[in-house]
C-alpha positions as a LaTeX table, in Angstrom:
\begin{tabular}{lrrr}
\hline
Residue & $x$ (\AA) & $y$ (\AA) & $z$ (\AA) \\
\hline
Unk1 & $-20.05$ & 2.09 & $-27.26$ \\
Unk2 & $-20.78$ & 1.91 & $-23.51$ \\
Unk3 & $-23.66$ & $-0.50$ & $-22.75$ \\
Unk4 & $-24.48$ & 1.06 & $-19.37$ \\
Unk5 & $-24.16$ & 4.38 & $-17.60$ \\
Unk6 & $-20.79$ & 5.06 & $-15.98$ \\
Unk7 & $-20.68$ & 4.37 & $-12.26$ \\
Unk8 & $-18.45$ & 6.06 & $-9.70$ \\
Unk9 & $-18.35$ & 4.76 & $-6.13$ \\
Unk10 & $-17.76$ & 7.06 & $-3.17$ \\
Unk11 & $-16.57$ & 4.89 & $-0.33$ \\
Unk12 & $-14.39$ & 4.85 & 2.78 \\
Unk13 & $-14.57$ & 4.25 & 6.50 \\
Unk14 & $-17.44$ & 5.36 & 8.73 \\
Unk15 & $-17.54$ & 9.04 & 9.52 \\
Unk16 & $-15.55$ & 10.17 & 6.50 \\
Unk17 & $-18.24$ & 12.51 & 5.21 \\
Unk18 & $-19.17$ & 10.47 & 2.13 \\
Unk19 & $-22.89$ & 11.11 & 2.22 \\
Unk20 & $-22.54$ & 14.88 & 2.59 \\
Unk21 & $-19.88$ & 14.94 & $-0.12$ \\
Unk22 & $-22.10$ & 12.91 & $-2.46$ \\
Unk23 & $-24.91$ & 15.41 & $-1.95$ \\
Unk24 & $-22.56$ & 18.32 & $-2.67$ \\
Unk25 & $-21.25$ & 16.65 & $-5.84$ \\
Unk26 & $-24.82$ & 16.07 & $-6.96$ \\
Unk27 & $-25.56$ & 19.76 & $-6.47$ \\
Unk28 & $-22.39$ & 20.79 & $-8.31$ \\
Unk29 & $-23.10$ & 18.62 & $-11.37$ \\
Unk30 & $-26.93$ & 18.43 & $-11.52$ \\
Unk31 & $-27.08$ & 17.74 & $-15.26$ \\
Unk32 & $-24.39$ & 15.06 & $-15.29$ \\
Unk33 & $-24.86$ & 12.91 & $-12.20$ \\
Unk34 & $-27.51$ & 11.11 & $-10.21$ \\
Unk35 & $-26.65$ & 10.22 & $-6.60$ \\
Unk36 & $-27.63$ & 6.83 & $-5.19$ \\
Unk37 & $-28.23$ & 6.91 & $-1.45$ \\
Unk38 & $-26.32$ & 4.49 & 0.76 \\
Unk39 & $-28.17$ & 1.17 & 0.60 \\
Unk40 & $-27.45$ & 0.30 & 4.22 \\
Unk41 & $-29.07$ & 3.52 & 5.40 \\
Unk42 & $-32.12$ & 2.88 & 3.19 \\
Unk43 & $-32.53$ & $-0.55$ & 4.79 \\
Unk44 & $-31.87$ & 0.61 & 8.35 \\
Unk45 & $-34.36$ & 3.44 & 7.97 \\
Unk46 & $-36.87$ & 0.77 & 7.00 \\
Unk47 & $-36.24$ & $-1.04$ & 10.30 \\
Unk48 & $-33.79$ & $-3.68$ & 9.02 \\
Unk49 & $-31.81$ & $-4.80$ & 12.12 \\
Unk50 & $-28.53$ & $-2.89$ & 12.52 \\
Unk51 & $-26.76$ & $-4.93$ & 15.18 \\
Unk52 & $-26.69$ & $-8.58$ & 16.20 \\
Unk53 & $-24.63$ & $-11.73$ & 16.14 \\
Unk54 & $-22.77$ & $-13.19$ & 13.17 \\
Unk55 & $-25.84$ & $-14.78$ & 11.54 \\
Unk56 & $-27.77$ & $-11.51$ & 11.67 \\
Unk57 & $-24.78$ & $-9.57$ & 10.35 \\
Unk58 & $-24.40$ & $-11.97$ & 7.44 \\
Unk59 & $-28.11$ & $-11.60$ & 6.62 \\
Unk60 & $-27.71$ & $-7.83$ & 6.78 \\
Unk61 & $-24.75$ & $-7.80$ & 4.38 \\
Unk62 & $-26.51$ & $-10.15$ & 1.94 \\
Unk63 & $-29.51$ & $-7.81$ & 1.93 \\
Unk64 & $-27.30$ & $-4.75$ & 1.38 \\
Unk65 & $-25.40$ & $-6.42$ & $-1.46$ \\
Unk66 & $-28.50$ & $-7.62$ & $-3.31$ \\
Unk67 & $-30.35$ & $-4.33$ & $-2.81$ \\
Unk68 & $-27.30$ & $-2.38$ & $-4.04$ \\
Unk69 & $-27.19$ & $-4.42$ & $-7.25$ \\
Unk70 & $-30.89$ & $-3.85$ & $-7.95$ \\
Unk71 & $-30.75$ & $-0.17$ & $-6.95$ \\
Unk72 & $-27.95$ & 0.41 & $-9.45$ \\
Unk73 & $-29.94$ & $-1.41$ & $-12.14$ \\
Unk74 & $-33.10$ & 0.58 & $-11.45$ \\
Unk75 & $-31.39$ & 3.98 & $-11.41$ \\
Unk76 & $-29.36$ & 3.15 & $-14.52$ \\
Unk77 & $-32.58$ & 2.30 & $-16.36$ \\
Unk78 & $-34.17$ & 5.60 & $-15.33$ \\
Unk79 & $-31.08$ & 7.74 & $-16.02$ \\
Unk80 & $-29.17$ & 6.14 & $-18.92$ \\
Unk81 & $-27.39$ & 9.40 & $-19.79$ \\
Unk82 & $-26.18$ & 10.28 & $-16.29$ \\
Unk83 & $-23.16$ & 9.15 & $-14.32$ \\
Unk84 & $-24.25$ & 7.16 & $-11.28$ \\
Unk85 & $-22.51$ & 8.29 & $-8.09$ \\
Unk86 & $-22.94$ & 5.47 & $-5.58$ \\
Unk87 & $-22.69$ & 6.17 & $-1.86$ \\
Unk88 & $-20.80$ & 2.90 & $-1.21$ \\
Unk89 & $-20.59$ & $-0.07$ & $-3.57$ \\
Unk90 & $-21.13$ & $-3.81$ & $-3.59$ \\
Unk91 & $-17.54$ & $-4.49$ & $-2.54$ \\
Unk92 & $-17.94$ & $-2.69$ & 0.79 \\
Unk93 & $-19.69$ & $-5.64$ & 2.41 \\
Unk94 & $-16.47$ & $-7.67$ & 2.47 \\
Unk95 & $-15.14$ & $-5.41$ & 5.25 \\
Unk96 & $-18.24$ & $-6.01$ & 7.38 \\
Unk97 & $-18.59$ & $-9.78$ & 6.87 \\
Unk98 & $-17.97$ & $-11.54$ & 10.22 \\
Unk99 & $-15.59$ & $-14.17$ & 8.80 \\
Unk100 & $-13.72$ & $-11.81$ & 6.50 \\
Unk101 & $-13.53$ & $-11.00$ & 2.79 \\
Unk102 & $-12.95$ & $-14.48$ & 1.32 \\
Unk103 & $-16.00$ & $-15.84$ & 3.12 \\
Unk104 & $-18.02$ & $-12.86$ & 1.85 \\
Unk105 & $-17.12$ & $-13.54$ & $-1.79$ \\
Unk106 & $-17.87$ & $-17.25$ & $-1.41$ \\
Unk107 & $-21.24$ & $-16.57$ & 0.24 \\
Unk108 & $-22.28$ & $-14.06$ & $-2.43$ \\
Unk109 & $-20.92$ & $-16.11$ & $-5.34$ \\
Unk110 & $-18.63$ & $-13.38$ & $-6.61$ \\
Unk111 & $-15.03$ & $-12.18$ & $-6.57$ \\
Unk112 & $-13.20$ & $-9.03$ & $-5.58$ \\
Unk113 & $-12.29$ & $-8.48$ & $-9.23$ \\
Unk114 & $-15.90$ & $-8.75$ & $-10.39$ \\
Unk115 & $-17.13$ & $-6.24$ & $-7.81$ \\
Unk116 & $-14.34$ & $-3.74$ & $-8.52$ \\
Unk117 & $-15.16$ & $-4.00$ & $-12.23$ \\
Unk118 & $-18.74$ & $-2.85$ & $-11.63$ \\
Unk119 & $-17.44$ & 0.69 & $-11.16$ \\
Unk120 & $-15.54$ & 2.97 & $-13.53$ \\
Unk121 & $-13.83$ & 4.97 & $-10.78$ \\
Unk122 & $-13.45$ & 5.03 & $-7.00$ \\
Unk123 & $-13.27$ & 8.07 & $-4.73$ \\
Unk124 & $-12.12$ & 6.88 & $-1.31$ \\
Unk125 & $-13.00$ & 9.24 & 1.56 \\
Unk126 & $-10.64$ & 8.39 & 4.40 \\
Unk127 & $-12.39$ & 8.43 & 7.76 \\
Unk128 & $-11.41$ & 10.97 & 10.39 \\
Unk129 & $-10.89$ & 7.91 & 12.60 \\
Unk130 & $-7.93$ & 6.89 & 10.42 \\
Unk131 & $-6.14$ & 9.98 & 11.71 \\
Unk132 & $-7.19$ & 9.32 & 15.30 \\
Unk133 & $-9.84$ & 12.03 & 15.14 \\
Unk134 & $-13.35$ & 11.74 & 16.52 \\
Unk135 & $-15.99$ & 11.70 & 13.78 \\
Unk136 & $-19.45$ & 13.21 & 13.48 \\
Unk137 & $-21.90$ & 11.02 & 15.41 \\
Unk138 & $-25.17$ & 12.69 & 14.42 \\
Unk139 & $-26.00$ & 9.84 & 12.04 \\
Unk140 & $-27.95$ & 7.35 & 14.22 \\
Unk141 & $-26.94$ & 4.47 & 11.94 \\
Unk142 & $-23.22$ & 5.00 & 12.61 \\
Unk143 & $-22.69$ & 2.89 & 15.72 \\
Unk144 & $-18.98$ & 2.13 & 15.32 \\
Unk145 & $-16.39$ & 3.22 & 17.85 \\
Unk146 & $-13.44$ & 5.28 & 16.61 \\
Unk147 & $-11.24$ & 2.15 & 16.70 \\
Unk148 & $-13.82$ & 0.13 & 14.73 \\
Unk149 & $-14.16$ & 2.94 & 12.19 \\
Unk150 & $-10.37$ & 3.03 & 11.71 \\
Unk151 & $-10.26$ & $-0.76$ & 11.24 \\
Unk152 & $-13.08$ & $-0.63$ & 8.68 \\
Unk153 & $-11.35$ & 2.23 & 6.86 \\
Unk154 & $-8.20$ & 0.12 & 6.52 \\
Unk155 & $-10.13$ & $-2.96$ & 5.34 \\
Unk156 & $-12.15$ & $-0.97$ & 2.80 \\
Unk157 & $-9.07$ & 0.75 & 1.44 \\
Unk158 & $-7.36$ & $-2.63$ & 1.00 \\
Unk159 & $-10.39$ & $-3.88$ & $-0.94$ \\
Unk160 & $-10.65$ & $-0.88$ & $-3.28$ \\
Unk161 & $-7.07$ & 0.37 & $-3.66$ \\
Unk162 & $-6.20$ & $-1.88$ & $-6.62$ \\
Unk163 & $-9.00$ & $-0.43$ & $-8.74$ \\
Unk164 & $-7.35$ & 1.08 & $-11.84$ \\
Unk165 & $-9.04$ & 4.45 & $-11.23$ \\
Unk166 & $-8.64$ & 4.91 & $-7.47$ \\
Unk167 & $-8.58$ & 8.39 & $-5.91$ \\
Unk168 & $-7.80$ & 8.90 & $-2.22$ \\
Unk169 & $-9.25$ & 11.89 & $-0.38$ \\
Unk170 & $-7.18$ & 11.82 & 2.80 \\
Unk171 & $-8.63$ & 12.76 & 6.16 \\
Unk172 & $-8.43$ & 16.46 & 6.90 \\
Unk173 & $-9.41$ & 18.58 & 9.88 \\
Unk174 & $-11.18$ & 20.80 & 7.35 \\
Unk175 & $-14.23$ & 18.96 & 6.05 \\
Unk176 & $-14.77$ & 21.67 & 3.45 \\
Unk177 & $-11.24$ & 21.02 & 2.23 \\
Unk178 & $-12.12$ & 17.36 & 1.72 \\
Unk179 & $-15.29$ & 18.27 & $-0.17$ \\
Unk180 & $-13.39$ & 20.68 & $-2.43$ \\
Unk181 & $-10.90$ & 17.91 & $-3.27$ \\
Unk182 & $-13.75$ & 15.47 & $-3.91$ \\
Unk183 & $-15.49$ & 17.89 & $-6.28$ \\
Unk184 & $-12.23$ & 18.54 & $-8.16$ \\
Unk185 & $-11.60$ & 14.78 & $-8.36$ \\
Unk186 & $-15.10$ & 14.10 & $-9.64$ \\
Unk187 & $-14.73$ & 16.86 & $-12.25$ \\
Unk188 & $-11.55$ & 15.16 & $-13.52$ \\
Unk189 & $-13.32$ & 11.78 & $-13.60$ \\
Unk190 & $-16.19$ & 13.29 & $-15.60$ \\
Unk191 & $-13.72$ & 14.74 & $-18.10$ \\
Unk192 & $-11.97$ & 11.37 & $-18.48$ \\
Unk193 & $-15.30$ & 9.59 & $-18.98$ \\
Unk194 & $-16.25$ & 12.09 & $-21.68$ \\
Unk195 & $-12.96$ & 11.43 & $-23.50$ \\
Unk196 & $-13.51$ & 7.67 & $-23.23$ \\
Unk197 & $-17.07$ & 8.01 & $-24.53$ \\
Unk198 & $-15.92$ & 9.96 & $-27.58$ \\
Unk199 & $-13.17$ & 7.46 & $-28.52$ \\
\hline
\end{tabular}
């Protein structure tokens, strides 16, 4: 029997539409899922520094990682019968760490395998920047250039792609098309989780 609620991570490069898609999935499956807001945005909204040199960026990623872990624990305790849909996961920080992924894992005392294993499935929302398209800049916490967003998208995909339940939602000029694919993908994940729970 499962000892914790199932967790699905919705990740991808900046400007992919993850947060809006997560909200739409939450609305589509209100009795099955609870959506966890992006930890970085929670911290930045609380005045945690967004930019800075390498030392500040490392401090930022440590704070995001540790807060993400505790946020998942708190929400799981409050909603033991719901699937947790996480807007980004603990593995994402490896793409933002100044010295690269290996230094991130060493600093946090973890491994890429351990962080992938925290989640039962991955829905990867490819950034518009990966297709050379400009992305929505209304989020004040998205400060990346299009080139930086494309680089982060590639690094995040490399980190997550080996997860055994990895689903790619490719960039699309139609955002609604991406959301429809994400909802269909999440519905299939829910069905698979139900089968696994009954076995």
